C-alpha positions in Angstrom: 0.0 0.0 0.0 1.6 3.3 -1.1 0.6 6.2 1.2 1.8 9.8 1.1 2.1 12.3 4.0 -1.1 14.2 4.5 -2.1 17.3 6.5 -1.3 15.9 10.0 2.1 14.6 8.9 3.0 18.0 7.4 1.7 19.8 10.5 3.9 17.5 12.6 6.9 18.1 10.3 6.5 21.8 10.5 6.3 21.7 14.3 9.5 19.6 14.4 11.4 22.0 12.1 10.2 24.9 14.1 12.0 23.5 17.2 15.4 23.9 15.5 14.8 26.5 12.7 12.8 29.3 14.3 15.0 32.4 14.7 18.1 30.4 13.4 20.5 31.7 10.8 21.0 29.4 7.9 24.7 29.1 7.5 24.6 26.5 4.7 21.9 25.7 2.2 23.0 23.0 -0.3 20.8 21.5 -3.0 22.4 18.1 -3.9 20.6 17.7 -7.2 18.9 20.1 -9.7 15.4 18.8 -9.3 12.8 16.8 -7.5 9.4 16.6 -9.0 10.3 19.8 -10.8 13.5 21.9 -10.9 14.8 23.3 -7.6 15.3 27.2 -7.9 18.8 27.8 -9.1 19.2 30.7 -6.7 18.0 28.9 -3.6 21.5 28.6 -2.1 22.2 32.3 -2.7 18.9 33.6 -1.4 18.7 31.4 1.7 22.3 31.2 2.9 22.8 33.7 5.7 19.1 34.4 6.1 17.4 34.2 9.5 14.2 32.0 9.7 11.4 34.2 11.0 8.4 31.8 10.7 7.3 28.3 9.8 3.8 27.4 8.9 1.7 25.1 6.7 -0.8 25.5 3.8 -2.7 22.3 2.9 0.1 19.7 2.5 2.8 22.3 1.9 5.4 23.6 4.5 6.4 27.2 4.5 9.7 28.6 5.8 9.9 32.4 5.9 13.1 34.4 6.3 14.1 38.0 7.2 15.1 38.6 3.6 11.5 38.5 2.5 11.8 35.1 0.9 9.7 32.0 1.6 10.8 28.4 0.8 7.8 26.2 0.1 8.3 22.4 0.3 6.0 19.5 -0.4 6.9 16.0 0.8 5.4 14.2 -2.2 4.9 10.5 -1.5 8.0 9.6 0.4 9.7 12.8 1.5 10.7 13.7 5.1 13.0 16.0 6.9 15.7 14.6 9.1 17.2 16.6 12.0 20.9 15.9 12.7 21.0 12.6 10.7 23.9 10.3 11.7 24.9 10.1 8.0 24.0 11.7 4.7 22.7 9.3 2.0 21.9 9.3 -1.7 18.3 10.4 -1.1 19.2 13.4 1.0 18.6 16.0 -1.7 18.8 19.3 0.3 21.0 20.1 3.3 20.6 23.0 5.7 22.9 23.9 8.5 22.1 26.5 11.2 24.2 28.8 13.2 23.3 26.8 16.3 25.0 23.7 14.9 22.0 21.7 13.6 22.0 19.9 10.3 18.7 19.2 8.5 18.3 17.0 5.4 15.3 16.7 3.1 15.2 13.0 2.2 13.0 11.9 -0.7 13.7 8.5 -2.2 11.0 8.7 -5.0 11.6 12.5 -5.7 7.9 13.3 -5.9 8.4 16.2 -3.5 9.2 19.8 -4.4 11.0 22.9 -3.3 10.1 26.4 -4.4 11.1 29.9 -3.5 8.7 32.9 -3.5 8.5 36.3 -2.0 6.9 36.3 1.4 4.4 39.0 0.5 3.2 37.1 -2.5 3.0 33.5 -1.2 -0.8 33.5 -1.6 -0.3 33.9 -5.3 1.8 30.7 -5.5 0.2 28.7 -8.3 -1.1 25.7 -6.3 -2.5 27.9 -3.5 -4.6 30.1 -5.9 -7.0 27.1 -6.6 -7.3 25.9 -3.0 -10.3 25.9 -0.7 -10.2 26.8 3.0 -8.2 24.9 5.6 -10.3 22.2 7.3 -9.1 23.3 10.8 -9.5 27.0 10.0 -12.3 29.4 10.7 -13.5 29.5 7.1 -14.4 25.8 7.0 -17.8 25.0 8.2 -21.2 23.6 7.4 -22.5 26.6 5.4 -19.4 26.7 3.4 -19.3 23.0 2.7 -23.0 22.9 1.8 -22.5 25.7 -0.7 -19.5 24.0 -2.3 -21.2 20.7 -2.6 -24.6 22.0 -3.9 -25.6 20.2 -7.1 -22.5 18.0 -7.2 -23.2 14.5 -8.5 -19.7 13.3 -7.7 -19.1 11.1 -4.7 -18.6 12.7 -1.3 -15.2 11.1 -1.0 -14.1 12.5 -4.4 -15.4 15.9 -3.4 -13.5 16.0 -0.1 -10.3 15.1 -1.9 -10.8 18.0 -4.3 -8.4 20.6 -3.0 -10.6 23.4 -4.6 -13.3 22.5 -2.0 -11.2 22.0 1.1 -7.4 22.1 1.2 -5.2 19.4 2.6 -7.5 16.5 3.0 -6.1 13.2 1.8 -7.2 9.6 1.4 -6.5 8.3 5.0 -8.4 11.0 6.8 -11.3 11.3 4.4 -11.9 7.6 4.9 -11.7 8.0 8.6 -14.0 11.1 8.8 -16.7 9.5 6.6 -16.8 6.5 8.8 -17.0 8.6 11.9 -19.8 10.6 10.4 -21.6 7.4 9.2 -21.6 8.6 5.5 -21.0 6.2 2.6 -18.0 7.3 0.5 -20.1 6.7 -2.7 -23.0 8.9 -1.7 -23.6 11.9 -4.0 -22.0 14.9 -2.5 -24.9 17.3 -3.4 -27.5 15.1 -1.8 -26.2 14.9 1.8 -28.5 16.7 4.3 -27.4 19.6 6.4 -27.5 17.6 9.7 -25.2 15.0 8.2 -22.9 17.6 6.8 -22.7 19.0 10.4 -21.6 15.6 11.6 -19.1 15.4 8.7 -17.5 18.8 9.5 -17.1 17.8 13.2 -15.6 14.4 12.2 -13.1 16.0 9.9 -11.9 18.3 12.6 -11.8 15.6 15.2 -9.9 13.1 13.0 -7.3 15.7 11.9 -6.8 17.1 15.4 -6.4 13.6 16.9 -3.9 12.7 14.2 -1.8 15.8 14.8 -1.7 15.1 18.5 -0.5 11.5 17.7 2.2 12.8 15.5 0.5 11.6 12.3 0.3 8.1 11.0 3.1 5.6 10.7 3.5 5.3 7.0 5.9 3.1 5.1 8.3 6.1 4.5 7.1 8.8 6.9 8.7 9.6 10.2 8.8 12.9 12.1 11.9 15.0 11.7 13.3 13.7 15.0 13.1 10.2 13.7 10.1 9.1 15.8 7.1 7.5 14.1 3.6 8.9 14.3 1.1 6.6 16.1 -2.3 7.6 14.7 -2.5 4.4 12.6 -3.2 2.6 15.9 -6.4 4.6 16.0 -7.6 3.9 12.5 -11.2 3.0 12.4 -11.3 1.7 8.8 -8.2 2.6 6.9 -6.1 -0.4 6.0 -8.5 -2.6 8.0 -10.2 -4.6 5.2 -12.0 -7.7 6.6 -11.6 -6.5 10.2 -14.5 -5.5 12.5 -15.8 -1.9 12.5 -16.7 -0.3 15.8 -20.4 -0.8 14.9 -20.0 -4.6 14.6 -19.9 -4.6 10.8 -17.0 -5.6 8.6 -14.6 -3.1 6.9 -14.6 -3.4 3.2 -12.3 -1.9 0.5 -13.0 -0.7 -2.9 -10.8 1.0 -5.5 -11.9 4.4 -6.9 -9.7 6.2 -9.4 -6.7 4.1 -8.4 -7.1 4.8 -4.6 -8.3 2.4 -2.0 -11.4 3.4 -0.1 -12.1 1.7 3.2 -15.6 1.8 4.7 -18.2 -0.1 6.6 -21.4 -0.8 4.6 -23.3 -1.4 7.9 -23.0 2.0 9.5 -22.1 4.2 6.5 -25.2 5.0 4.5 
């Protein structure tokens, strides 16, 4: 099963980076190849070396590192990317190295190279191409029942496909959509535009609850994902349906799996209607 880091994993990553990068001066910024999923900015080394990190944050599944020079480095972990803090050795898949004035070494490790690194001006980050098409953050104040009902109105696509559409809500991925739909008792195949307001209320609450619990647990333990400090996330131990085909659901039913658009969907036909 191939799984990519989702919102909770990126949130956990940013928190880990903040612990060593916030207010630190970057004394060395060394790209070790010219590209990942697409080219690494050729002036990354020049613009980031010597800069002080003034803030770290997240937008959807992207991490944002802001500096006192007015630049912001935007990274995406792709399918297998992760940051390592003070790794014992540097390997072939460590594609970006960053050293700080306090003596820390960070490496962006990405065996499959589906991640990305971009550099934009801090005052124009909202105009970064992927962000201009995104909906609100699911844990932010702009995400709610009224907003979701309006976005789903008239849509004949499945509710699962709609929630994975980053134009509707930003950052939701396969694991946490499956989990939230199960918690809300909604079948993943149900037409998005035909879900009642009371059930959407349950869904919004489930999305927030699942994501919050996953962040507290440090994300899920994926095949390639680990927190920057090397520890694994433990939310997978709390999965209700994801990866549990043939196992019992909390309602007493049996978790099933179907494949939609090349992605596995885990659900319980007994309690999800």
